[in-house]
A tleap script that builds the chain and sets N, CA, C and O, in Angstrom:
source leaprc.protein.ff14SB
mol = sequence {
  NMET SER ASN ILE ARG SER ASN ARG VAL ALA
  GLU GLN MET LYS LYS GLU LEU GLY ASP ILE
  LEU SER ARG LYS ILE LYS ASP PRO ARG VAL
  GLY PHE VAL THR VAL THR ASP VAL GLN VAL
  SER GLY ASP LEU GLN GLN ALA LYS VAL PHE
  ILE SER ILE PHE GLY ASP GLU GLN GLN LYS
  GLU ASP THR LEU VAL GLY LEU ALA LYS SER
  LYS GLY PHE ILE ARG SER GLU ILE GLY ASN
  ARG ILE ARG LEU ARG LYS VAL PRO GLU LEU
  SER PHE GLU ILE ASP GLU THR ILE GLU TYR
  GLY ASN LYS ILE GLU ARG ILE ILE HIE ASP
  LEU ASN GLU ASP CHIE
}
set mol.1.N position { 0.818 -1.196 0.000 }
set mol.1.CA position { 0.000 0.000 0.000 }
set mol.1.C position { 0.864 1.263 0.000 }
set mol.1.O position { 0.584 2.200 -0.748 }
set mol.2.N position { 1.915 1.299 0.835 }
set mol.2.CA position { 2.758 2.493 0.890 }
set mol.2.C position { 3.549 2.660 -0.400 }
set mol.2.O position { 3.894 3.781 -0.773 }
set mol.3.N position { 3.843 1.544 -1.093 }
set mol.3.CA position { 4.554 1.625 -2.361 }
set mol.3.C position { 3.702 2.343 -3.403 }
set mol.3.O position { 4.216 3.143 -4.185 }
set mol.4.N position { 2.417 2.062 -3.414 }
set mol.4.CA position { 1.515 2.733 -4.341 }
set mol.4.C position { 1.459 4.222 -4.016 }
set mol.4.O position { 1.486 5.063 -4.914 }
set mol.5.N position { 1.383 4.535 -2.744 }
set mol.5.CA position { 1.316 5.945 -2.326 }
set mol.5.C position { 2.606 6.672 -2.657 }
set mol.5.O position { 2.567 7.802 -3.143 }
set mol.6.N position { 3.765 6.037 -2.399 }
set mol.6.CA position { 5.034 6.704 -2.697 }
set mol.6.C position { 5.188 6.921 -4.199 }
set mol.6.O position { 5.746 7.934 -4.618 }
set mol.7.N position { 4.700 5.983 -5.018 }
set mol.7.CA position { 4.742 6.181 -6.471 }
set mol.7.C position { 3.840 7.331 -6.901 }
set mol.7.O position { 4.200 8.118 -7.776 }
set mol.8.N position { 2.674 7.422 -6.283 }
set mol.8.CA position { 1.743 8.502 -6.611 }
set mol.8.C position { 2.328 9.861 -6.206 }
set mol.8.O position { 2.227 10.835 -6.952 }
set mol.9.N position { 2.934 9.914 -5.029 }
set mol.9.CA position { 3.568 11.147 -4.562 }
set mol.9.C position { 4.734 11.507 -5.484 }
set mol.9.O position { 4.925 12.677 -5.814 }
set mol.10.N position { 5.513 10.504 -5.901 }
set mol.10.CA position { 6.650 10.753 -6.794 }
set mol.10.C position { 6.187 11.348 -8.119 }
set mol.10.O position { 6.797 12.292 -8.620 }
set mol.11.N position { 5.115 10.804 -8.689 }
set mol.11.CA position { 4.593 11.326 -9.959 }
set mol.11.C position { 4.091 12.760 -9.798 }
set mol.11.O position { 4.335 13.605 -10.660 }
set mol.12.N position { 3.399 13.031 -8.711 }
set mol.12.CA position { 2.903 14.387 -8.461 }
set mol.12.C position { 4.068 15.351 -8.260 }
set mol.12.O position { 4.051 16.475 -8.762 }
set mol.13.N position { 5.080 14.897 -7.520 }
set mol.13.CA position { 6.248 15.746 -7.294 }
set mol.13.C position { 6.989 16.017 -8.603 }
set mol.13.O position { 7.464 17.130 -8.828 }
set mol.14.N position { 7.086 15.018 -9.455 }
set mol.14.CA position { 7.766 15.194 -10.748 }
set mol.14.C position { 7.078 16.292 -11.558 }
set mol.14.O position { 7.735 17.159 -12.133 }
set mol.15.N position { 5.758 16.243 -11.593 }
set mol.15.CA position { 4.983 17.248 -12.327 }
set mol.15.C position { 5.194 18.641 -11.733 }
set mol.15.O position { 5.453 19.601 -12.459 }
set mol.16.N position { 5.080 18.742 -10.409 }
set mol.16.CA position { 5.213 20.040 -9.749 }
set mol.16.C position { 6.639 20.577 -9.828 }
set mol.16.O position { 6.841 21.775 -10.027 }
set mol.17.N position { 7.629 19.695 -9.672 }
set mol.17.CA position { 9.028 20.127 -9.761 }
set mol.17.C position { 9.348 20.676 -11.141 }
set mol.17.O position { 10.067 21.668 -11.266 }
set mol.18.N position { 8.817 20.035 -12.180 }
set mol.18.CA position { 9.027 20.544 -13.530 }
set mol.18.C position { 8.532 21.970 -13.667 }
set mol.18.O position { 9.197 22.816 -14.266 }
set mol.19.N position { 7.369 22.227 -13.112 }
set mol.19.CA position { 6.800 23.574 -13.166 }
set mol.19.C position { 7.612 24.552 -12.314 }
set mol.19.O position { 7.903 25.665 -12.752 }
set mol.20.N position { 7.973 24.144 -11.111 }
set mol.20.CA position { 8.726 25.019 -10.205 }
set mol.20.C position { 10.081 25.381 -10.814 }
set mol.20.O position { 10.478 26.546 -10.806 }
set mol.21.N position { 10.791 24.379 -11.343 }
set mol.21.CA position { 12.130 24.635 -11.880 }
set mol.21.C position { 12.092 25.486 -13.140 }
set mol.21.O position { 13.027 26.243 -13.402 }
set mol.22.N position { 11.034 25.375 -13.918 }
set mol.22.CA position { 10.986 26.156 -15.154 }
set mol.22.C position { 10.455 27.573 -14.939 }
set mol.22.O position { 10.793 28.480 -15.699 }
set mol.23.N position { 9.627 27.770 -13.909 }
set mol.23.CA position { 8.980 29.079 -13.751 }
set mol.23.C position { 9.397 29.868 -12.516 }
set mol.23.O position { 9.420 31.098 -12.557 }
set mol.24.N position { 9.725 29.193 -11.425 }
set mol.24.CA position { 9.876 29.889 -10.144 }
set mol.24.C position { 11.331 30.157 -9.734 }
set mol.24.O position { 11.604 31.113 -9.009 }
set mol.25.N position { 12.258 29.320 -10.196 }
set mol.25.CA position { 13.656 29.466 -9.767 }
set mol.25.C position { 14.299 30.597 -10.560 }
set mol.25.O position { 14.352 30.554 -11.789 }
set mol.26.N position { 14.785 31.602 -9.851 }
set mol.26.CA position { 15.379 32.773 -10.498 }
set mol.26.C position { 16.909 32.781 -10.408 }
set mol.26.O position { 17.556 33.713 -10.887 }
set mol.27.N position { 17.481 31.748 -9.797 }
set mol.27.CA position { 18.932 31.676 -9.628 }
set mol.27.C position { 19.595 31.590 -11.005 }
set mol.27.O position { 19.275 30.692 -11.785 }
set mol.28.N position { 20.520 32.519 -11.316 }
set mol.28.CA position { 21.153 32.506 -12.644 }
set mol.28.C position { 22.036 31.279 -12.889 }
set mol.28.O position { 22.351 30.957 -14.034 }
set mol.29.N position { 22.432 30.599 -11.819 }
set mol.29.CA position { 23.258 29.390 -11.983 }
set mol.29.C position { 22.457 28.222 -12.528 }
set mol.29.O position { 23.009 27.325 -13.166 }
set mol.30.N position { 21.155 28.235 -12.277 }
set mol.30.CA position { 20.308 27.123 -12.710 }
set mol.30.C position { 19.984 27.309 -14.188 }
set mol.30.O position { 19.315 28.264 -14.582 }
set mol.31.N position { 20.475 26.368 -14.996 }
set mol.31.CA position { 20.258 26.440 -16.434 }
set mol.31.C position { 18.980 25.742 -16.847 }
set mol.31.O position { 18.009 25.686 -16.092 }
set mol.32.N position { 18.997 25.210 -18.063 }
set mol.32.CA position { 17.830 24.508 -18.607 }
set mol.32.C position { 17.787 23.108 -18.008 }
set mol.32.O position { 18.620 22.262 -18.334 }
set mol.33.N position { 16.812 22.865 -17.128 }
set mol.33.CA position { 16.714 21.614 -16.373 }
set mol.33.C position { 15.412 20.904 -16.715 }
set mol.33.O position { 14.358 21.531 -16.815 }
set mol.34.N position { 15.497 19.584 -16.894 }
set mol.34.CA position { 14.320 18.753 -17.086 }
set mol.34.C position { 14.305 17.689 -15.994 }
set mol.34.O position { 15.307 17.005 -15.781 }
set mol.35.N position { 13.190 17.545 -15.311 }
set mol.35.CA position { 13.044 16.498 -14.302 }
set mol.35.C position { 12.670 15.212 -15.033 }
set mol.35.O position { 11.608 15.127 -15.648 }
set mol.36.N position { 13.555 14.205 -14.963 }
set mol.36.CA position { 13.309 12.955 -15.678 }
set mol.36.C position { 12.634 11.908 -14.806 }
set mol.36.O position { 11.885 11.071 -15.311 }
set mol.37.N position { 12.889 11.945 -13.500 }
set mol.37.CA position { 12.276 10.961 -12.606 }
set mol.37.C position { 12.382 11.442 -11.167 }
set mol.37.O position { 13.261 12.234 -10.827 }
set mol.38.N position { 11.486 10.961 -10.337 }
set mol.38.CA position { 11.530 11.200 -8.895 }
set mol.38.C position { 11.274 9.872 -8.208 }
set mol.38.O position { 10.315 9.171 -8.529 }
set mol.39.N position { 12.139 9.529 -7.260 }
set mol.39.CA position { 11.948 8.315 -6.465 }
set mol.39.C position { 11.772 8.728 -5.013 }
set mol.39.O position { 12.640 9.371 -4.424 }
set mol.40.N position { 10.635 8.347 -4.449 }
set mol.40.CA position { 10.317 8.703 -3.061 }
set mol.40.C position { 10.419 7.444 -2.214 }
set mol.40.O position { 9.935 6.382 -2.605 }
set mol.41.N position { 11.052 7.567 -1.048 }
set mol.41.CA position { 11.175 6.418 -0.150 }
set mol.41.C position { 9.792 6.015 0.361 }
set mol.41.O position { 8.852 6.809 0.330 }
set mol.42.N position { 9.684 4.785 0.826 }
set mol.42.CA position { 8.411 4.244 1.291 }
set mol.42.C position { 7.790 5.037 2.425 }
set mol.42.O position { 6.567 5.113 2.537 }
set mol.43.N position { 8.641 5.639 3.280 }
set mol.43.CA position { 8.124 6.433 4.400 }
set mol.43.C position { 7.907 7.905 4.027 }
set mol.43.O position { 7.561 8.720 4.883 }
set mol.44.N position { 8.110 8.237 2.763 }
set mol.44.CA position { 7.904 9.593 2.229 }
set mol.44.C position { 8.815 10.639 2.876 }
set mol.44.O position { 8.480 11.824 2.899 }
set mol.45.N position { 9.960 10.208 3.398 }
set mol.45.CA position { 10.880 11.139 4.041 }
set mol.45.C position { 11.968 11.650 3.095 }
set mol.45.O position { 12.489 12.750 3.279 }
set mol.46.N position { 12.306 10.854 2.092 }
set mol.46.CA position { 13.379 11.201 1.156 }
set mol.46.C position { 12.856 11.158 -0.273 }
set mol.46.O position { 12.053 10.293 -0.624 }
set mol.47.N position { 13.318 12.097 -1.093 }
set mol.47.CA position { 12.972 12.096 -2.516 }
set mol.47.C position { 14.250 12.342 -3.311 }
set mol.47.O position { 14.941 13.343 -3.119 }
set mol.48.N position { 14.541 11.413 -4.199 }
set mol.48.CA position { 15.687 11.543 -5.086 }
set mol.48.C position { 15.157 12.052 -6.420 }
set mol.48.O position { 14.353 11.386 -7.073 }
set mol.49.N position { 15.615 13.242 -6.823 }
set mol.49.CA position { 15.138 13.888 -8.042 }
set mol.49.C position { 16.214 13.742 -9.114 }
set mol.49.O position { 17.325 14.251 -8.970 }
set mol.50.N position { 15.867 13.038 -10.189 }
set mol.50.CA position { 16.802 12.864 -11.300 }
set mol.50.C position { 16.521 13.940 -12.333 }
set mol.50.O position { 15.383 14.129 -12.764 }
set mol.51.N position { 17.591 14.652 -12.730 }
set mol.51.CA position { 17.431 15.762 -13.658 }
set mol.51.C position { 18.380 15.618 -14.834 }
set mol.51.O position { 19.455 15.028 -14.726 }
set mol.52.N position { 17.958 16.168 -15.947 }
set mol.52.CA position { 18.791 16.266 -17.133 }
set mol.52.C position { 19.077 17.749 -17.317 }
set mol.52.O position { 18.162 18.572 -17.288 }
set mol.53.N position { 20.348 18.089 -17.507 }
set mol.53.CA position { 20.748 19.485 -17.615 }
set mol.53.C position { 21.382 19.706 -18.978 }
set mol.53.O position { 22.304 18.991 -19.371 }
set mol.54.N position { 20.883 20.700 -19.691 }
set mol.54.CA position { 21.446 21.049 -20.982 }
set mol.54.C position { 22.662 21.935 -20.757 }
set mol.54.O position { 22.562 22.970 -20.098 }
set mol.55.N position { 23.818 21.535 -21.304 }
set mol.55.CA position { 25.018 22.348 -21.186 }
set mol.55.C position { 26.246 21.508 -20.942 }
set mol.55.O position { 26.188 20.279 -20.910 }
set mol.56.N position { 27.373 22.201 -20.770 }
set mol.56.CA position { 28.634 21.501 -20.532 }
set mol.56.C position { 28.774 21.146 -19.048 }
set mol.56.O position { 27.878 21.402 -18.245 }
set mol.57.N position { 29.919 20.550 -18.707 }
set mol.57.CA position { 30.126 20.078 -17.321 }
set mol.57.C position { 30.062 21.223 -16.310 }
set mol.57.O position { 29.516 21.057 -15.219 }
set mol.58.N position { 30.621 22.388 -16.667 }
set mol.58.CA position { 30.603 23.526 -15.748 }
set mol.58.C position { 29.170 24.002 -15.494 }
set mol.58.O position { 28.811 24.315 -14.359 }
set mol.59.N position { 28.361 24.054 -16.540 }
set mol.59.CA position { 26.969 24.464 -16.385 }
set mol.59.C position { 26.202 23.465 -15.524 }
set mol.59.O position { 25.338 23.852 -14.737 }
set mol.60.N position { 26.521 22.178 -15.676 }
set mol.60.CA position { 25.866 21.157 -14.860 }
set mol.60.C position { 26.223 21.332 -13.396 }
set mol.60.O position { 25.355 21.254 -12.526 }
set mol.61.N position { 27.517 21.571 -13.120 }
set mol.61.CA position { 27.948 21.795 -11.731 }
set mol.61.C position { 27.270 23.027 -11.136 }
set mol.61.O position { 26.777 22.995 -10.009 }
set mol.62.N position { 27.252 24.114 -11.911 }
set mol.62.CA position { 26.624 25.354 -11.437 }
set mol.62.C position { 25.142 25.148 -11.144 }
set mol.62.O position { 24.617 25.666 -10.159 }
set mol.63.N position { 24.474 24.388 -12.010 }
set mol.63.CA position { 23.048 24.126 -11.818 }
set mol.63.C position { 22.813 23.322 -10.542 }
set mol.63.O position { 21.886 23.613 -9.785 }
set mol.64.N position { 23.656 22.306 -10.300 }
set mol.64.CA position { 23.506 21.512 -9.074 }
set mol.64.C position { 23.722 22.375 -7.828 }
set mol.64.O position { 23.020 22.209 -6.830 }
set mol.65.N position { 24.689 23.293 -7.882 }
set mol.65.CA position { 24.929 24.194 -6.750 }
set mol.65.C position { 23.720 25.108 -6.546 }
set mol.65.O position { 23.264 25.299 -5.418 }
set mol.66.N position { 23.206 25.668 -7.637 }
set mol.66.CA position { 22.027 26.537 -7.549 }
set mol.66.C position { 20.820 25.817 -6.993 }
set mol.66.O position { 20.077 26.377 -6.186 }
set mol.67.N position { 20.614 24.563 -7.423 }
set mol.67.CA position { 19.484 23.784 -6.911 }
set mol.67.C position { 19.660 23.452 -5.434 }
set mol.67.O position { 18.696 23.470 -4.668 }
set mol.68.N position { 20.897 23.147 -5.035 }
set mol.68.CA position { 21.162 22.854 -3.620 }
set mol.68.C position { 20.844 24.073 -2.764 }
set mol.68.O position { 20.297 23.934 -1.669 }
set mol.69.N position { 21.181 25.266 -3.250 }
set mol.69.CA position { 20.900 26.493 -2.507 }
set mol.69.C position { 19.401 26.804 -2.472 }
set mol.69.O position { 18.925 27.480 -1.560 }
set mol.70.N position { 18.663 26.310 -3.465 }
set mol.70.CA position { 17.234 26.599 -3.565 }
set mol.70.C position { 16.348 25.524 -2.942 }
set mol.70.O position { 15.123 25.616 -3.033 }
set mol.71.N position { 16.939 24.507 -2.310 }
set mol.71.CA position { 16.167 23.374 -1.780 }
set mol.71.C position { 15.046 23.805 -0.849 }
set mol.71.O position { 13.929 23.297 -0.951 }
set mol.72.N position { 15.324 24.726 0.050 }
set mol.72.CA position { 14.311 25.178 1.010 }
set mol.72.C position { 13.117 25.796 0.307 }
set mol.72.O position { 11.968 25.495 0.631 }
set mol.73.N position { 13.399 26.668 -0.665 }
set mol.73.CA position { 12.317 27.302 -1.430 }
set mol.73.C position { 11.523 26.254 -2.207 }
set mol.73.O position { 10.293 26.292 -2.227 }
set mol.74.N position { 12.232 25.314 -2.849 }
set mol.74.CA position { 11.573 24.274 -3.644 }
set mol.74.C position { 10.676 23.413 -2.759 }
set mol.74.O position { 9.547 23.098 -3.137 }
set mol.75.N position { 11.179 23.030 -1.574 }
set mol.75.CA position { 10.374 22.217 -0.653 }
set mol.75.C position { 9.124 22.970 -0.196 }
set mol.75.O position { 8.044 22.388 -0.096 }
set mol.76.N position { 9.277 24.258 0.078 }
set mol.76.CA position { 8.100 25.028 0.519 }
set mol.76.C position { 7.085 25.149 -0.614 }
set mol.76.O position { 5.881 25.097 -0.364 }
set mol.77.N position { 7.543 25.306 -1.843 }
set mol.77.CA position { 6.630 25.349 -2.995 }
set mol.77.C position { 5.880 24.026 -3.142 }
set mol.77.O position { 4.672 24.009 -3.375 }
set mol.78.N position { 6.614 22.914 -3.002 }
set mol.78.CA position { 5.976 21.593 -3.090 }
set mol.78.C position { 4.952 21.441 -1.968 }
set mol.78.O position { 3.856 20.925 -2.186 }
set mol.79.N position { 5.312 21.893 -0.768 }
set mol.79.CA position { 4.384 21.826 0.364 }
set mol.79.C position { 3.109 22.607 0.120 }
set mol.79.O position { 2.036 22.209 0.572 }
set mol.80.N position { 3.220 23.723 -0.596 }
set mol.80.CA position { 2.025 24.520 -0.914 }
set mol.80.C position { 1.157 23.843 -1.966 }
set mol.80.O position { -0.056 24.051 -1.996 }
set mol.81.N position { 1.764 23.034 -2.829 }
set mol.81.CA position { 1.035 22.447 -3.956 }
set mol.81.C position { 0.510 21.039 -3.676 }
set mol.81.O position { -0.521 20.647 -4.221 }
set mol.82.N position { 1.204 20.281 -2.838 }
set mol.82.CA position { 0.813 18.901 -2.555 }
set mol.82.C position { 0.483 18.789 -1.074 }
set mol.82.O position { 1.225 19.292 -0.230 }
set mol.83.N position { -0.618 18.135 -0.759 }
set mol.83.CA position { -1.008 17.966 0.636 }
set mol.83.C position { -0.263 16.788 1.253 }
set mol.83.O position { -0.630 15.629 1.058 }
set mol.84.N position { 0.781 17.104 1.996 }
set mol.84.CA position { 1.555 16.100 2.715 }
set mol.84.C position { 1.806 16.620 4.126 }
set mol.84.O position { 1.941 17.826 4.335 }
set mol.85.N position { 1.867 15.707 5.094 }
set mol.85.CA position { 2.190 16.136 6.460 }
set mol.85.C position { 3.592 16.712 6.510 }
set mol.85.O position { 3.834 17.757 7.113 }
set mol.86.N position { 4.510 16.008 5.863 }
set mol.86.CA position { 5.907 16.457 5.839 }
set mol.86.C position { 6.422 16.303 4.419 }
set mol.86.O position { 6.311 15.233 3.820 }
set mol.87.N position { 6.987 17.378 3.886 }
set mol.87.CA position { 7.533 17.332 2.531 }
set mol.87.C position { 8.859 16.566 2.576 }
set mol.87.O position { 9.697 16.831 3.437 }
set mol.88.N position { 9.050 15.621 1.657 }
set mol.88.CA position { 10.296 14.837 1.667 }
set mol.88.C position { 11.542 15.703 1.497 }
set mol.88.O position { 11.502 16.749 0.848 }
set mol.89.N position { 12.637 15.257 2.082 }
set mol.89.CA position { 13.937 15.896 1.908 }
set mol.89.C position { 14.389 15.609 0.475 }
set mol.89.O position { 14.322 14.467 0.021 }
set mol.90.N position { 14.850 16.649 -0.241 }
set mol.90.CA position { 15.208 16.504 -1.647 }
set mol.90.C position { 16.698 16.293 -1.839 }
set mol.90.O position { 17.519 16.901 -1.153 }
set mol.91.N position { 17.040 15.417 -2.788 }
set mol.91.CA position { 18.426 15.323 -3.255 }
set mol.91.C position { 18.367 15.275 -4.778 }
set mol.91.O position { 17.577 14.530 -5.357 }
set mol.92.N position { 19.208 16.076 -5.414 }
set mol.92.CA position { 19.224 16.167 -6.870 }
set mol.92.C position { 20.394 15.376 -7.422 }
set mol.92.O position { 21.516 15.473 -6.925 }
set mol.93.N position { 20.119 14.583 -8.465 }
set mol.93.CA position { 21.159 13.803 -9.132 }
set mol.93.C position { 21.000 13.941 -10.631 }
set mol.93.O position { 19.885 13.979 -11.151 }
set mol.94.N position { 22.124 14.015 -11.319 }
set mol.94.CA position { 22.080 14.115 -12.777 }
set mol.94.C position { 21.739 12.752 -13.354 }
set mol.94.O position { 22.352 11.745 -12.999 }
set mol.95.N position { 20.761 12.728 -14.243 }
set mol.95.CA position { 20.333 11.500 -14.908 }
set mol.95.C position { 21.197 11.305 -16.151 }
set mol.95.O position { 21.089 12.054 -17.122 }
set mol.96.N position { 22.042 10.304 -16.106 }
set mol.96.CA position { 22.976 10.044 -17.211 }
set mol.96.C position { 22.369 9.166 -18.298 }
set mol.96.O position { 23.006 8.956 -19.330 }
set mol.97.N position { 21.163 8.648 -18.103 }
set mol.97.CA position { 20.617 7.680 -19.053 }
set mol.97.C position { 20.371 8.281 -20.433 }
set mol.97.O position { 20.543 7.594 -21.440 }
set mol.98.N position { 19.976 9.537 -20.496 }
set mol.98.CA position { 19.721 10.168 -21.797 }
set mol.98.C position { 21.022 10.305 -22.571 }
set mol.98.O position { 21.078 9.980 -23.757 }
set mol.99.N position { 22.078 10.788 -21.900 }
set mol.99.CA position { 23.376 10.915 -22.568 }
set mol.99.C position { 23.908 9.550 -22.980 }
set mol.99.O position { 24.481 9.409 -24.060 }
set mol.100.N position { 23.726 8.554 -22.139 }
set mol.100.CA position { 24.172 7.193 -22.449 }
set mol.100.C position { 23.431 6.663 -23.681 }
set mol.100.O position { 24.042 6.062 -24.565 }
set mol.101.N position { 22.129 6.886 -23.735 }
set mol.101.CA position { 21.335 6.464 -24.880 }
set mol.101.C position { 21.764 7.172 -26.160 }
set mol.101.O position { 21.839 6.555 -27.223 }
set mol.102.N position { 22.045 8.475 -26.054 }
set mol.102.CA position { 22.515 9.226 -27.223 }
set mol.102.C position { 23.862 8.710 -27.703 }
set mol.102.O position { 24.107 8.637 -28.907 }
set mol.103.N position { 24.736 8.354 -26.772 }
set mol.103.CA position { 26.052 7.826 -27.130 }
set mol.103.C position { 25.905 6.502 -27.884 }
set mol.103.O position { 26.563 6.286 -28.901 }
set mol.104.N position { 25.048 5.626 -27.384 }
set mol.104.CA position { 24.817 4.344 -28.053 }
set mol.104.C position { 24.222 4.569 -29.445 }
set mol.104.O position { 24.601 3.903 -30.409 }
set mol.105.N position { 23.293 5.508 -29.535 }
set mol.105.CA position { 22.676 5.811 -30.833 }
set mol.105.C position { 23.714 6.323 -31.832 }
set mol.105.O position { 23.683 5.945 -33.003 }
set mol.106.N position { 24.636 7.185 -31.377 }
set mol.106.CA position { 25.706 7.684 -32.261 }
set mol.106.C position { 26.602 6.549 -32.733 }
set mol.106.O position { 26.983 6.492 -33.902 }
set mol.107.N position { 26.939 5.638 -31.809 }
set mol.107.CA position { 27.799 4.502 -32.173 }
set mol.107.C position { 27.119 3.636 -33.236 }
set mol.107.O position { 27.749 3.242 -34.217 }
set mol.108.N position { 25.839 3.346 -33.037 }
set mol.108.CA position { 25.094 2.536 -34.011 }
set mol.108.C position { 25.009 3.265 -35.343 }
set mol.108.O position { 25.177 2.656 -36.399 }
set mol.109.N position { 24.753 4.549 -35.299 }
set mol.109.CA position { 24.673 5.359 -36.529 }
set mol.109.C position { 26.010 5.332 -37.273 }
set mol.109.O position { 26.041 5.147 -38.489 }
set mol.110.N position { 27.125 5.520 -36.532 }
set mol.110.CA position { 28.456 5.493 -37.144 }
set mol.110.C position { 28.762 4.126 -37.745 }
set mol.110.O position { 29.365 4.053 -38.815 }
set mol.111.N position { 28.366 3.048 -37.089 }
set mol.111.CA position { 28.585 1.701 -37.620 }
set mol.111.C position { 27.807 1.496 -38.912 }
set mol.111.O position { 28.318 0.895 -39.857 }
set mol.112.N position { 26.572 1.993 -38.959 }
set mol.112.CA position { 25.759 1.852 -40.169 }
set mol.112.C position { 26.311 2.692 -41.320 }
set mol.112.O position { 26.191 2.306 -42.483 }
set mol.113.N position { 26.912 3.834 -41.001 }
set mol.113.CA position { 27.497 4.694 -42.041 }
set mol.113.C position { 28.705 4.019 -42.681 }
set mol.113.O position { 28.949 4.198 -43.874 }
set mol.114.N position { 29.462 3.247 -41.909 }
set mol.114.CA position { 30.661 2.592 -42.419 }
set mol.114.C position { 30.339 1.493 -43.419 }
set mol.114.O position { 31.184 1.146 -44.245 }
set mol.115.N position { 29.150 0.947 -43.362 }
set mol.115.CA position { 28.809 -0.167 -44.260 }
set mol.115.C position { 28.076 0.293 -45.449 }
set mol.115.O position { 27.715 -0.517 -46.304 }
savepdb mol mol.pdb
quit
């Protein structure tokens, strides 16, 4: 039962985080960010937010620093939008799966071009 609830909370948080990060965050360090997934622990105390960041390594680092500084504001925004007793503690991680998929696609494309 709690697994279903944590999945539902994760989906709602993913939707709200996408909106918050695109419209509400004014930190110049935060670049173009897409929320790819959110995983919420069974007790709803922790939320791991996977993000994709457009830019080079320096821009990615700057964005992670900006998001870390904005955690309190982001949590309060989520608390205003989702009815929870306690808003989960957020941790942001870069989602490497998109870049990995693009790399594999380039390799396959290059192999097909050679033949």
